[in-house]
C-alpha positions in Angstrom: -14.1 83.2 -81.2 -16.9 81.9 -83.5 -16.4 84.8 -85.9 -12.7 84.1 -86.1 -13.3 80.4 -86.6 -15.7 81.1 -89.4 -13.1 83.3 -91.1 -10.2 80.9 -90.7 -12.1 77.7 -91.3 -15.4 78.5 -93.0 -16.2 74.9 -93.8 -16.3 73.8 -90.1 -19.5 74.5 -88.3 -21.1 73.8 -84.9 -23.7 71.0 -84.8 -25.4 72.0 -81.6 -26.4 75.1 -79.6 -23.8 74.4 -76.9 -21.1 74.5 -79.6 -19.4 71.4 -78.3 -19.5 69.4 -81.5 -18.0 70.7 -84.8 -18.0 69.0 -88.1 -16.7 69.9 -91.6 -13.6 70.1 -93.7 -10.1 71.5 -93.1 -8.3 72.8 -96.1 -4.5 72.2 -96.7 -3.3 75.0 -99.0 -0.4 73.0 -100.3 -2.7 70.8 -102.2 -5.9 72.9 -102.1 -7.4 69.7 -100.7 -10.1 69.3 -98.1 -10.1 66.7 -95.3 -13.2 65.7 -93.3 -12.9 66.2 -89.5 -15.2 66.1 -86.4 -14.3 67.5 -83.1 -16.2 66.8 -79.8 -15.5 69.2 -76.9 -16.4 68.6 -73.2 -18.9 71.0 -71.6 -16.2 73.2 -70.2 -14.7 73.6 -73.8 -11.2 72.4 -72.6 -9.3 71.3 -75.7 -7.1 68.8 -73.8 -10.2 66.6 -73.3 -11.5 67.0 -76.9 -12.0 64.0 -79.1 -11.0 63.9 -82.8 -12.5 61.9 -85.6 -10.7 62.0 -89.0 -11.6 60.7 -92.5 -9.4 57.7 -93.6 -7.3 59.9 -95.9 -6.4 62.2 -93.1 -5.8 59.4 -90.7 -3.3 57.8 -93.1 -1.6 61.1 -93.7 -1.1 61.7 -90.0 0.3 58.3 -89.3 3.5 58.9 -87.3 2.3 62.4 -86.3 -0.3 61.3 -83.7 1.9 62.4 -80.8 2.4 65.8 -82.3 -1.3 66.3 -82.9 -2.0 65.2 -79.3 0.6 67.7 -78.0 -0.9 70.5 -80.0 -4.3 69.6 -78.7 -3.0 69.7 -75.1 -1.5 73.2 -75.5 -4.0 74.9 -77.7 -6.0 77.7 -76.0 -9.1 77.2 -78.2 -10.5 75.4 -81.2 -9.3 78.0 -83.7 -5.7 77.8 -82.4 -5.8 74.0 -82.6 -7.1 74.0 -86.2 -4.3 76.4 -87.3 -1.7 74.0 -85.6 -3.4 71.0 -87.3 -3.1 72.6 -90.7 0.6 73.2 -90.2 1.1 69.5 -89.1 -0.8 68.3 -92.2 1.4 70.5 -94.5 4.6 69.1 -92.9 3.3 65.6 -93.3 2.5 66.2 -97.0 5.9 67.6 -97.7 7.8 64.8 -95.9 6.1 62.0 -97.9 8.9 60.3 -100.1 8.6 61.1 -103.8 5.6 63.3 -103.2 5.0 65.8 -106.0 1.8 67.7 -106.4 0.8 68.9 -109.8 -1.8 71.5 -110.7 -4.8 70.5 -112.7 -4.6 70.8 -116.5 -6.8 73.8 -116.5 -4.2 75.7 -114.5 -1.4 75.2 -117.1 -3.8 75.8 -120.0 -4.9 79.1 -118.6 -1.3 80.2 -117.8 0.0 79.2 -121.3 -2.8 81.2 -122.9 -1.9 84.3 -120.9 1.8 83.9 -121.7 1.0 83.6 -125.5 -1.2 86.8 -125.3 1.6 88.6 -123.5 4.3 87.3 -125.8 7.0 84.7 -125.1 9.6 87.4 -126.0 8.7 89.2 -122.8 9.4 86.0 -120.7 12.9 85.9 -119.1 12.3 82.8 -116.9 9.7 80.3 -115.8 10.3 77.6 -113.2 9.5 73.9 -113.7 6.3 74.2 -111.6 5.0 77.2 -113.6 4.6 79.2 -110.4 7.5 81.7 -110.7 7.8 83.9 -113.7 10.2 86.7 -114.6 8.9 89.2 -117.1 11.1 91.9 -118.9 10.1 95.4 -119.9 11.8 98.2 -121.7 11.0 101.9 -121.1 11.1 104.7 -123.6 14.7 105.5 -122.9 15.8 101.9 -123.6 16.4 100.9 -120.0 15.8 97.2 -119.4 13.8 96.1 -116.4 12.4 92.9 -114.9 9.7 91.8 -112.5 9.2 88.5 -110.8 5.7 87.1 -110.4 5.2 84.4 -107.8 1.8 82.6 -108.2 0.5 81.6 -104.8 -2.1 79.0 -105.7 -1.2 75.8 -107.6 -4.9 75.4 -108.6 -6.2 79.0 -109.1 -4.0 81.4 -111.2 -6.5 84.1 -110.4 -5.3 84.3 -106.7 -3.3 87.5 -106.3 0.4 86.7 -106.8 3.5 88.2 -105.1 5.2 90.9 -107.2 8.9 91.4 -106.7 11.0 94.2 -108.3 14.5 94.6 -106.8 15.4 98.1 -107.8 12.0 99.6 -106.9 12.0 98.2 -103.4 15.6 99.3 -102.8 15.0 102.8 -104.1 12.1 103.2 -101.7 9.7 103.7 -104.6 6.6 101.5 -104.1 5.7 99.1 -106.8 2.0 99.8 -107.5 0.1 97.0 -109.3 -3.6 96.5 -109.0 -4.9 93.0 -109.1 -8.5 91.7 -109.7 -9.8 88.3 -110.3 -10.0 89.0 -114.0 -6.4 90.3 -114.2 -3.9 88.7 -116.5 -0.1 88.6 -117.0 -0.6 91.2 -119.8 -2.3 93.5 -117.2 0.6 93.0 -114.8 3.2 93.7 -117.5 1.5 96.9 -118.7 1.2 98.2 -115.1 4.8 97.4 -114.4 5.8 99.3 -117.5 3.9 102.4 -116.2 5.9 102.1 -112.9 9.3 102.0 -114.6 8.3 104.7 -117.2 7.6 107.1 -114.3 11.3 106.6 -113.3 12.8 106.8 -116.8 13.9 110.4 -116.4 15.6 109.6 -113.1 17.7 106.9 -114.7 18.6 109.2 -117.6 20.0 111.7 -115.1 22.2 109.0 -113.6 23.2 107.7 -117.0 24.6 111.1 -118.0 26.6 111.3 -114.8 27.9 107.8 -115.2 29.0 108.4 -118.8 30.5 112.0 -118.5 32.1 112.0 -115.0 34.3 109.8 -112.9 32.0 108.2 -110.3 33.9 107.1 -107.2 30.9 105.5 -105.4 29.2 103.2 -106.0 31.9 101.3 -108.0 29.3 99.3 -109.9 26.0 101.3 -109.7 22.7 99.5 -110.2 19.2 100.9 -111.0 18.5 100.9 -107.3 21.3 103.4 -106.5 20.2 107.0 -106.3 23.5 108.3 -104.9 26.7 109.2 -106.8 30.0 110.4 -105.5 31.6 112.3 -108.3 35.3 113.3 -108.6 36.0 117.0 -108.9 39.8 116.9 -108.5 42.6 115.3 -106.5 41.0 114.3 -103.2 38.0 116.5 -103.8 34.5 115.1 -104.6 30.8 115.8 -104.3 28.2 113.3 -103.2 24.7 113.8 -104.6 21.5 112.1 -103.6 18.9 112.3 -106.4 15.2 112.0 -105.6 13.7 109.4 -107.9 10.4 111.1 -107.9 11.8 114.6 -108.7 15.1 113.8 -110.5 15.7 117.3 -112.0 15.3 119.2 -108.7 18.2 120.3 -106.6 19.6 117.1 -105.0 21.1 116.7 -101.5 24.7 117.6 -101.9 27.8 117.0 -99.7 31.3 118.2 -100.7 34.1 116.1 -99.5 37.8 116.9 -99.3 40.3 119.3 -97.8 38.6 122.3 -96.2 40.6 125.0 -98.0 39.4 123.4 -101.3 35.9 122.6 -100.3 35.1 126.0 -98.8 35.1 128.0 -102.1 33.0 125.3 -103.7 30.5 125.3 -100.9 30.3 129.2 -101.1 29.6 128.9 -104.8 26.9 126.3 -104.2 25.2 128.5 -101.6 25.5 131.7 -103.7 24.4 130.2 -107.0 21.6 127.9 -105.8 19.0 130.2 -107.3 20.5 129.4 -110.8 19.3 125.8 -110.6 17.2 125.2 -113.7 14.7 122.3 -113.4 14.6 122.2 -117.2 18.3 121.2 -117.4 19.9 117.9 -116.3 21.4 117.5 -112.8 25.0 117.4 -114.3 24.6 120.6 -116.3 23.1 122.4 -113.3 26.0 121.3 -111.0 28.5 122.6 -113.6 26.6 126.0 -113.7 26.1 126.3 -110.0 29.7 125.2 -109.0 31.2 127.0 -112.0 33.4 124.0 -112.8 33.9 121.3 -115.4 33.9 117.8 -114.0 36.8 115.5 -115.0 35.5 112.9 -117.6 36.8 109.5 -118.8 37.8 111.2 -122.0 40.1 113.8 -120.4 41.4 112.1 -117.2 42.5 108.7 -115.8 40.7 107.4 -112.8 44.1 106.8 -111.1 44.3 110.6 -110.7 41.5 110.5 -108.1 42.4 107.1 -106.5 45.3 108.3 -104.4 46.3 105.8 -101.7 45.9 106.8 -98.0 49.2 107.7 -96.3 48.0 105.8 -93.2 46.6 102.6 -94.6 48.2 102.6 -98.1 45.0 101.7 -99.8 42.3 103.6 -101.6 39.4 102.0 -99.7 38.9 101.3 -96.0 36.6 98.3 -95.9 34.0 99.2 -98.5 34.2 103.0 -98.0 36.3 105.8 -99.5 37.0 107.8 -96.3 38.4 111.3 -96.0 41.5 112.2 -93.8 39.4 112.6 -90.6 37.9 109.2 -90.9 41.3 107.6 -91.6 42.8 109.4 -88.6 39.9 108.4 -86.4 40.3 104.7 -87.4 44.0 105.0 -86.7 43.6 106.7 -83.3 40.9 104.5 -82.0 43.2 101.5 -82.4 45.9 103.0 -80.1 45.6 102.3 -76.4 46.9 105.8 -75.6 44.1 107.6 -77.5 41.2 109.2 -75.7 37.9 110.8 -76.8 36.0 113.7 -75.3 32.6 114.3 -76.9 33.3 114.8 -80.6 37.1 115.3 -80.3 39.6 112.5 -80.5 43.1 112.9 -79.0 46.2 110.8 -79.8 49.6 110.5 -81.4 50.4 111.3 -85.1 51.2 108.1 -87.0 54.3 109.8 -88.5 55.9 112.2 -85.9 54.3 110.8 -82.7 53.3 114.4 -81.6 49.9 114.9 -79.9 47.2 115.6 -82.4 43.4 116.0 -82.2 40.6 115.7 -84.7 37.1 117.3 -84.6 34.4 115.0 -85.9 31.4 116.7 -87.5 27.8 115.4 -87.4 28.2 114.3 -91.1 31.4 112.4 -90.3 29.8 110.8 -87.2 27.1 109.4 -89.6 29.7 108.1 -91.9 31.6 106.5 -89.0 28.4 104.8 -87.9 27.6 103.5 -91.4 31.1 102.2 -92.2 33.1 101.5 -89.0 30.9 100.8 -86.0 
């Protein structure tokens, strides 16, 4: 326990060999302020019979919290556990003080302003009133705009490693890699962030081409975090592609959606021409070559041509999904008390003629059902 105590509270030491008397300072991170404390333990080391002695500042701060401190003392298993509880109580007491605002020393603001000036105010999107949360912008070689949020942990020491938050990188399952050392600056953070987004520039260019030259059914409003596109091929026929952000020109994961008699020839072409995939060409051009088709584009077709309402629900979307006929029928049948399911086959009545029908649910459709309906 002594090793853990030294690590968690390095400024508190034992004053005797029996380790029954401890003296030193407890640090409250909210203020980066130290309070003097002495703890006397009985020979059996039982915390519930320990005696506490505070400095007058700490005694004043804990006024009204004595019962909580006593309760924590009664239930703590050891000294280290109690000190952690005491730090929490002190922070709560500090935050609850009326009109209590804690400002960093002048050196903190001076250093931060100097770093911002070196970086350039033009790269600053946002900074909060406490100068602890900053949002920096960056532009990659393809002209894509990006932003990173930097949350400074310490109100006294800007050199303490901050939190870095980049929405699209975390959602795209691409780790944000930024190295931090005590001599690191905001300019270092910005340049490393730019390297991160530059590595994905080609990935976004592939998606930009698809968004501009085809009718994208899903997602309706794609963000930089979306690596999937569902592209219209024809009436009630589409292809869903999942592009790997790290290898954007390689053959993506593809799933053809639509009536089987229309999808089967396209699937056969995809399998037969897969060897024609050229990693030097864009994803869109490769899909045209492999499927031997031209995708409808905003310049040649209206989106209403591909947004046909479902004959069961009379809407284009079911909740947030664009389902196929099997998913619509499944949703319809599972709402009928007379329907029954055996393994992956659902039996029930047709919504139009009331005859008995059945639908076979594939593994892919089971995954879609799990994501959208269950």
